VOGU-3710 file (C-alpha; in Angstrom, 3 decimals, decimal comma):
1> mrvlfagtpq> 0,000/0,000/0,000  1,641/3,220/-1,219  0,928/5,944/1,329  1,373/9,698/1,339  1,586/11,202/4,813  0,531/14,847/5,136  1,165/16,695/8,397  3,110/19,546/9,927  3,198/20,026/13,748  4,589/17,826/16,504
11> vaveslnrlv> 1,174/16,311/17,175  1,353/14,652/13,734  4,768/13,041/14,276  3,301/10,191/16,335  1,154/9,149/13,387  4,070/9,209/10,956  6,131/7,095/13,346  3,295/4,621/13,785  2,675/4,130/10,063  6,345/3,522/9,411
21> adgfdvvavl> 6,658/1,165/12,408  3,605/-0,781/11,262  5,169/-1,445/7,882  3,233/0,879/5,603  5,053/1,976/2,462  5,192/5,728/3,138  6,495/6,921/-0,223  6,509/10,646/0,573  5,631/13,221/3,209  3,743/16,417/2,448
31> tredapvgrk> 4,345/19,230/4,922  4,365/22,992/5,090  7,425/25,003/4,118  10,143/25,924/6,613  8,975/28,770/8,853  10,748/31,383/11,005  10,938/30,318/14,662  11,994/32,164/17,817  13,056/35,729/18,424  15,798/35,492/15,802
41> rvltpspvaa> 13,235/34,163/13,267  15,448/31,306/12,096  13,955/29,303/9,224  13,166/25,898/10,702  11,688/22,699/9,229  8,355/21,570/10,606  8,490/18,760/13,193  7,084/16,376/10,579  9,694/17,454/8,019  12,472/16,963/10,557
51> raaelgleii> 11,263/13,458/11,411  10,751/12,554/7,757  14,354/13,566/7,052  15,544/11,290/9,872  13,551/8,439/8,336  14,991/9,116/4,883  11,603/9,810/3,320  10,928/12,034/0,316  9,642/15,418/1,522  7,306/17,673/-0,433
61> hanrideqtq> 7,204/21,188/1,030  4,030/23,077/0,137  1,836/25,543/2,012  -0,923/24,901/-0,498  -1,607/21,997/-2,793  -1,423/23,873/-6,073  -1,321/22,376/-9,571  2,427/21,795/-9,429  2,116/19,960/-6,120  -0,796/17,937/-7,464
71> krlaaldldi> 1,363/16,788/-10,380  4,058/15,640/-7,949  1,486/13,707/-5,949  -0,035/12,116/-9,052  3,406/10,883/-10,117  3,721/8,917/-6,853  0,993/6,423/-7,877  -0,627/6,639/-4,436  -3,049/4,148/-2,962  -4,029/6,411/-0,063
81> aaivaygglv> -3,132/9,660/1,691  -3,160/9,983/5,483  -3,486/13,541/6,758  -2,960/14,794/10,321  -2,930/18,546/11,003  -1,331/19,433/7,673  -2,443/23,059/8,017  -3,835/23,620/4,542  -6,912/22,715/2,513  -6,903/19,819/0,093
91> pekaltiprl> -8,523/21,111/-3,121  -11,300/19,090/-4,686  -9,155/18,156/-7,687  -6,556/16,581/-5,391  -9,025/14,413/-3,484  -9,078/11,742/-6,183  -5,314/11,491/-6,716  -4,878/8,564/-4,279  -6,859/5,452/-5,250  -8,607/5,326/-1,844
101> gwinlhfsll> -8,657/9,074/-1,285  -7,513/11,016/1,789  -8,056/9,731/5,332  -8,003/12,440/7,987  -7,223/11,898/11,678  -9,197/14,595/13,491  -8,971/15,223/17,237  -12,663/15,478/18,114  -15,800/13,358/18,023  -17,186/14,605/14,733
111> pawrgaapvq> -19,439/16,312/13,942  -18,603/18,049/17,224  -15,856/20,634/16,806  -15,195/20,630/13,119  -12,349/22,956/12,257  -8,806/23,921/13,192  -8,749/23,850/17,022  -11,100/21,105/18,251  -9,244/20,147/21,442  -8,861/23,745/22,554
121> hsimagddit> -12,543/24,513/22,034  -13,617/21,282/23,703  -11,730/22,242/26,873  -12,982/25,820/26,841  -16,568/24,615/26,402  -16,279/22,363/29,445  -16,752/19,053/27,619  -16,243/15,942/29,748  -15,347/13,667/26,838  -13,458/14,202/23,616
131> gavtfqlekg> -11,636/11,825/21,292  -10,477/11,318/17,741  -11,920/9,988/14,507  -10,652/8,898/11,128  -12,817/9,971/8,227  -12,857/10,321/4,465  -11,827/13,776/3,361  -14,294/15,400/0,982  -15,151/18,862/-0,289  -16,926/20,032/2,895
141> ldtgpifgtl> -15,117/21,013/6,097  -14,655/17,797/8,134  -17,932/16,413/6,802  -16,925/13,025/5,393  -17,983/9,543/6,538  -16,260/8,167/9,639  -14,247/4,932/9,723  -13,018/4,778/13,320  -13,543/6,478/16,680  -11,836/6,599/20,070
151> tetidpadts> -12,791/8,511/23,206  -10,744/10,298/25,861  -11,863/11,729/29,199  -11,003/15,382/29,818  -9,618/16,020/33,294  -10,460/19,469/34,742  -6,717/20,152/35,004  -5,929/19,164/31,383  -4,363/21,762/29,131  -4,858/21,503/25,386
161> gellgrlavs> -1,185/20,578/25,034  -1,493/17,681/27,478  -4,714/16,404/25,968  -3,378/16,655/22,428  -0,303/14,728/23,516  -2,438/11,797/24,654  -4,689/11,924/21,597  -1,675/12,016/19,283  -0,537/8,632/20,637  -3,912/6,881/20,653
171> gavllsqtla> -4,942/8,565/17,404  -1,844/7,258/15,644  -2,941/3,701/16,445  -6,453/4,457/15,181  -5,067/5,860/11,919  -2,890/2,800/11,352  -5,810/0,469/12,025  -8,009/2,440/9,641  -5,502/2,249/6,801  -5,061/-1,480/7,386
181> gldagklvgv> -8,818/-2,010/7,343  -9,253/-0,044/4,141  -6,389/-1,911/2,507  -8,129/-5,178/3,371  -11,477/-3,879/2,110  -13,099/-4,406/5,519  -14,124/-0,854/6,420  -17,164/1,143/5,332  -17,586/4,779/6,298  -20,548/5,845/8,443
191> eqqsetsyah> -22,204/9,185/7,783  -21,865/11,756/10,564  -24,809/12,161/12,938  -25,973/14,616/15,668  -25,381/18,342/16,075  -22,461/20,219/14,570  -20,137/22,645/16,326  -17,190/24,566/14,894  -13,725/25,222/16,301  -12,158/28,271/14,687
201> kltlvdgkvd> -8,387/28,696/14,752  -7,381/30,464/17,958  -5,675/33,837/17,925  -3,971/35,920/20,598  -7,331/37,543/21,391  -8,737/34,167/22,472  -6,112/33,957/25,213  -7,118/37,219/26,930  -8,515/36,514/30,420  -11,713/38,293/31,449
211> wslpalvirr> -11,555/38,327/35,255  -15,244/39,249/35,544  -16,175/35,734/34,408  -16,632/32,856/36,887  -13,461/31,074/38,009  -14,473/27,825/36,291  -14,844/29,579/32,930  -11,503/31,344/33,364  -9,758/28,090/34,223  -11,154/26,441/31,105
221> ringttpdpg> -10,070/29,408/28,991  -6,507/29,260/30,325  -6,288/25,478/29,993  -7,688/25,563/26,466  -5,196/28,165/25,263  -2,154/26,548/26,914  0,377/26,339/25,386  -0,896/27,956/22,199  -1,722/30,787/21,648  -1,188/31,279/25,396
231> awteldgqrf> -3,328/32,853/28,110  -2,557/36,399/29,185  -3,691/39,397/31,170  -2,555/43,009/31,551  -0,889/44,803/34,445  -0,082/48,509/34,158  -0,603/48,308/30,407  1,836/45,415/29,952  0,983/41,892/28,907  1,586/39,054/31,379
241> klgtlvphte> 1,370/35,454/30,192  -0,334/33,034/32,553  0,035/29,354/33,298  -2,582/27,103/34,818  -4,328/28,005/38,056  -6,137/26,451/41,005  -9,623/27,559/42,182  -10,121/28,556/45,837  -13,845/28,503/46,472  -13,431/29,661/50,082
251> vtdlvpgevr> -11,992/33,052/49,046  -14,743/35,373/47,842  -13,683/38,828/49,057  -11,582/39,831/46,032  -13,089/41,854/43,185  -12,407/40,666/39,614  -8,754/41,173/38,719  -7,713/42,165/42,252  -4,444/40,485/43,246  -3,676/39,434/46,797
261> iepgkkprvl> -0,131/38,336/47,570  0,000/36,379/50,782  3,573/36,450/52,185  5,421/33,601/53,861  8,009/30,987/52,952  5,832/30,107/49,993  3,905/33,239/48,982  0,503/32,605/47,449  -0,881/34,772/44,648  -4,676/34,971/44,573
271> vgtgshavel> -6,747/36,781/41,956  -10,422/37,706/42,179  -12,892/36,571/39,537  -16,616/36,852/38,965  -17,196/34,038/41,470  -14,341/33,067/43,814  -10,586/33,544/43,833  -8,030/31,528/41,898  -4,380/30,893/42,715  -1,818/31,545/40,011
281> glvqppgkkm> 0,720/28,809/39,337  2,955/30,373/36,681  3,357/33,884/35,281  5,586/35,399/32,635  6,237/39,120/33,070  7,199/41,101/29,935  10,720/40,313/28,741  11,211/37,447/31,199  10,825/33,675/31,236  7,864/31,867/32,716
291> mnaadwargi> 8,305/31,612/36,496  6,517/30,406/39,589  3,957/32,955/40,715  5,474/32,719/44,220  8,850/33,918/42,884  7,189/36,791/41,054  5,320/37,659/44,254  8,567/37,906/46,221  9,741/40,576/43,801  6,503/42,497/44,199
301> lasgtvdevk> 6,753/42,274/47,985  10,340/43,508/47,898  9,377/46,495/45,744  6,760/47,645/48,237  4,059/48,038/45,539  1,918/45,116/46,620  -1,162/47,297/47,230  -1,160/48,495/43,621  -1,446/45,147/41,831  -4,600/44,602/39,787
311> fa> -4,975/42,784/36,496  -6,985/44,404/33,730
//
């Protein structure tokens, strides 16, 4: 079975590794072009490209599957294409290039959370269960028939990065099983049922914390946007990145955004919300690395400005 693997970020590497380990003939890898990374904006291969190079696989770099790229794919005489977070649309003309079409591993229980950021939106919405599916790619956005499904419980403390890490591993197995079943002619797709929800790609705006909201909603927002695009708030007009936090239902005397630094050997940083207080775990002041909120609090205490701290 001649397979094209299409993917770009780290979350897709598990699937590439699994297909190769399971003996599939991965004849080429399609991934996005090298992109600038870090403060120095150094051009860097995608995680999938880097792994494909280690495996000695042919790499096709393309941010969009244009006519030239389609010709390269057609020349590969593909039986099937497996796609995991490639980061670009597959045009209708390209869907029929592989004999069995394109099989997408999507990290949600379709038709729930169609779109670019399903895990993030699932956490922010307060879902208890998520999962992954393999389905036939077609013209519509994540609308094709489903071949396989797995489920995963969402822990209240899960960040999107942690949850995606688990789904990447279990989803890779599901993708391999789906390709094997299709190769053997034993799988038939099932049309999607139930209500549809959409998960737009997150931007920096989605990470802004609104302290007037209840603590539970804020926690979900921070967890859903960690690590990308990152949760943040403002202090004195400057942006502070935030890590995960812990609710404290017994503390209700702080107004939204009000910061209380409780001194001691291990200072505790509490912030008021629309319901009860939360305790910050990590913060990243402007121009600095992420640090324990307790260490940041010690600096505030030493400066003598503790009474002036309030997040916007």
